[in-house]
N, C-alpha and C positions, 0 to 999 in steps of 0.2 A: 075645343077638344079635338085631338087628332087621333086617328086610328092607325095602328101599325100595319104596314103592308105585309100581307101573308104571302110568303113565297110559294110558288107553284112547284111541283116536282120536276117539271121540264123547263129548262131555259133554252132560249133560241137566240143565237147571235146573228145580227144582220146590220150591214152598213149600206145605206142606199147608194153610196158612191160606187160600189162594186160593179154595177151595171153600166157604168160609163166607160169602162176599159174595153179595148178592142185589139185582138191579136193580129188583125189585118183581114182584108177582103178574101173570102174563100177559105179562111182557116176554120177547121171544125170545132175548135175550142171557142165558146162564145159566153163570156161572163154575164151578158145580159140575161141569160137563162136563170141566173140566181135571182134577178129582180122579178122575172116572170113567176118563179116559184113562190116568191114572197107575196105577190099579188094573189096567187091561188090560196095561199095560207090565209090571207085576210078575207078573201071572197067566201071561203068556207067557214069563216069564223073561228078557225083553229087558234088564231093569235089570242083569243080570249082565255084559252086554257094554258097559255105559255107565258113565262116571263121573257118578254122580248127585250134583249139587251144589245147595246152597241159594243162592238169589239173594243177591248182596252187599247189605249195608245201604247205601242211597243217601240223599243229602241234597237239599235244595231246589236247591242249586247244580248238581247233576247234571241235574235236570229243566229248569232254566233255561238249559242249554246250547242249547236250542232254544225252549222255551216262555217266554212273557213272565212277568216277576216277578209282576205283579198277578194273572194268571190262576192261577199255581201257588199264590199266597197264598190265593186264593179257594178252590181245591180243598182246601187244608190246613185252612181254618177253617170251611167250610160243613158243616152236617149237618142232618138232618130237623128237629131241635129249633129251629134258628135261621133256617129258611127263610123265616119270616114277614117278617123285615126284610132278607133278602138276595134277595128275589124279583127286584128290578131287576137285580142283578148276575147272577143265574142266567140271566135272559133275555139279558143282554149276552154271556155266555159260552156261550150255546146249551145250557145245562144244563136241558133241559125234558123233553119226553116220551121222545124217543129216548135221551137221555143224562140220566137223572134223578139227583137227589141221594139217596143212600142211606147208611145207617150204615157208617162205615169207608171211605168213598170214597177218601180220600187214601192210606190203607194199601193199598188195592187197586191204585191206579195206581202206587204205589211198587214193589209186587211185580211187576206186569206189565212195568214198565220195567226193573227191575233185572235180570231174567232175560236180556233182550236186551243190555243194557250189559255184563253179566258174560260173556255168551257171546261177544260181539265181542272182549272183552279176552282171554279164554282163547285164542281162535283167533289173535289178533294176536301174542300172546306165544309162540305155538308150543306151547302146552300141549294143544291139541286141533286136529283137522282140521275137525271139524264140531261145531256147538253147536245145541242144541234148546231152545226155550222155548215150550211149548204154550200158555202163558198170554198170549203176545205176538201179534204180527201186527196190531196195532191201527192200521191204516194211514190212517184217516180223520182222526185228531186233528190239529188245526191249531195254529199258534203261539199264537193268542189265544183259541181256543175249542174246545169239544168238537164232535164230529160222528159220526154213524153208529155209536153205541154206544161210541165211542172218546174218551177224555179226554186222555191223553198219548199221544204217538206213539213207541212203543218202537222202531219200525223206524228212524225218523230218529235217535233217540238212539243206537242201535246203530251206525248208519252213521257218526255223528260220532265214536264211539269208534274205529272202524276208521281214520278219517281222521287220528287223532292220530299214527298210526304208518305209514300208507300214503298215497300220493299220490292215488290214485283208488279208487273203489269202484263195483261193478256191483250194482244192486238189481233182482231179478227177482220179480215179483208174479204169482201164478197164482190169486188169489182171483177169484170171479166179478164182484166189484165193483172198479171202478177205484181204485187206490191214490192218490187225489187229494192226501191230506195229504203224502205223500212227494214226489210230483211237484212240488207247490207249494213245498216246502221247498228243493228243489235246482234249481228251474226256470232260474235264471240262473247256476248254478255249473258250471264245467268239471270239477269234481272228482268228480261223481257222474253215472252214467248210469242212468236208471230205465226198465225194460222191464216193461210191464204187459199181461197177457193177460186180458181181461175182456169182459163183455157191455156193449155200447155202444148208446145210443139212449134210449128212454123207460125208464130204469132207473137207480136210485141209484148214484152221485151225479150222473150225467148229464155227466160230464167224461171226458177221455181219448180225444179224437178223433185220427185218424191224423196230422193236421197239427199236433198239439201236440208240438213237438219242442224246446222250450226257447227262451230268448231270450238275446241277447248272448253272453257266453262259454259259456253253457249250451246253445247251439244246435248 
């Protein structure tokens, strides 16, 4: 006799591989912090109250729901070994000092994006009330380029997943930096409202003024 697994109200996406990636020596973005966070979750026993899930396997078409085909193809094919003849493309896609090329880059962006896509799907289907993806929140990623340590924008991809089943979505960003990539993605859309609480002025990315309230249907 088997007992049916009772779903918990909070699902938590984690891939142990995420801690293996490195932006480079001295770079402030350190994916291994996600692994450290996971260890804290287990140490405090919080995982007993969560449905711990592995991010779903995603394909290029999942990423190109928002990002351009050529940009995703670049992320898939570039690595430190072939940077010599892809330098022009790297500059075009802003994959330079803040967003460097490192080993396993495409696998990394697939993991960070999959957690948010999977989380949005679980909530939309009624399998969870809350979804957590500590590897996500990469809100600076643009349609055609990387920005601010972010390559793909898992926030936008998660919102698009919600919009497959819901008419509108509210996005609330409490990072100290303005979520410019998300705002830009939905600036003219009436289906998403972006609310960002951030430091404004002489501070990266320098966007997010009070009078930035969208255009056309998005206003």
